[in-house]
C-alpha positions, 0 to 999 in steps of 0.5 A: 425523508431528510435522510433520503435527500441527504443520501441523494445529495451524496450520490450527486456529489460523487457523480463527477468523480465517478465520471472522472475516474471511470476506467482508471486504475487505483492502487491501494496499499492495504495495511496498518490498523485497517487490516486488524480491526474487523469493522475497518477491514469490512469497510475497506473491502466494501469500498474496493468492491464499490469501485470495481462495480462503478467502473474503476479498477482497484488493485490491492497490495497488502502488508503483514508485518504483525502477523509475521512477527506473531507467527515467528514468535509462535515458532520461537524464531526471534525477529531482528531488525536492521534499518527498519528491515527484518533480517530474513534468513531462509527459515524466516523467509519461509514463514514470511512467504507462508503468512503473506501468500498463504494466509493474509493473501487468501483471507483478503481474497475470500473476504472480497469474494464473500461480500459480492466481489471477485478477487484473484490472489497473486504473489510476485512469483506469478508470471514473474510479476515482481522481479527482485534483487537483494537489498543490503541493510543500512545501520549507523555505527557509533561514529555516525557512519553508514554501514551496509550488511547482508540481511538475507532474503530482503529485496528491492523491486528490479522490475514489474511485469504487470501483464498478469494483473492487467489480465486479471483486471480485464477479466473483471476481477480485483487483483490482490498482490502479496509483496513477495518477489522473485530473484534470478534463481527462483529465490523468494524475497521479502519486499516492503509493501509500500514500494511494491505498491508504488512500483506497481502503480507506475507500471500500470500507469495508475491514476492514483496510489493510495497508502493506508496508514495509522495516522491522519497524514502529514502535519506541520506540527504533529501536536496541533491537528489544525495544521494538516498538510492536505497537499504536498508538492514534490519541490516541497518534500526535501525541505519538509524532511530536513525540517523534521516535518516528515520524519520516522516512518513517514519518510519511506512513505513519502519517498514512495509517493514521490517515486510514484509521481515521478514515474507518472502516477497522477496523484498519490495519497496518504490516508488514515485507514482507521477512518471507516470508508476513508478510500471513498471519502478521498475519491468521491467527495469534494473535501477529501481527506489525508495528505496528497502528494502531487507534482 
């Protein structure tokens, strides 16, 4: 009986949040360990289906770097990175598109459908969803000067045309987007999934952007887990980067959140995707988890 009462209390706690977010759009960048571990994968998918069933409109944007690297290894194509970006020649781009659009995207769609949801897979080529331009790679020479170099078919988002996503949502489906953009001549571009998620969130006027990562959030002192920054305001970001509190791979994630908030997204969240049901814990509980970046 006690367990039943506890479950009822959880539902009551969630009620105001269900009411608050009913009809709202939440964009989820799906990546990291949550895409690899089967238990976590199932938890994320069930979270997304539950959100849809109670009237929230989830949109998934997924990555796939590790699987791209594995496929390139199997084909004896070397991976090279400049400033954190994969050098993407035509042969590599063909593999990137095959893995992201043909494999990972369809696996996520199939998993949602198998668990009782309804999903539709999209890439940036569908209805010109993600229009892209070529991105230059940045590196630092021995004298500390920034160098720009051509790294192939790596793209920046030029424009999001969200009509196809809105149509899919309106028809009762969950959109699952692969971060492959299309150029002016129809060429494919490999784009960072965090940035794609942020730009889609802005274009859809989303209420939330959630980035699933493999860390608990941002800490004042990473070695002290009691120093988690639960809320980070925009005017604090530059100081945290300068002081080194935000560093390495967390910088582009925070910059993505800043861009989204400045573009009109109400709140952005950096969550630990290694925690089962971390999305539900953030949206439907009083305490929340991770770091929230707000205006």
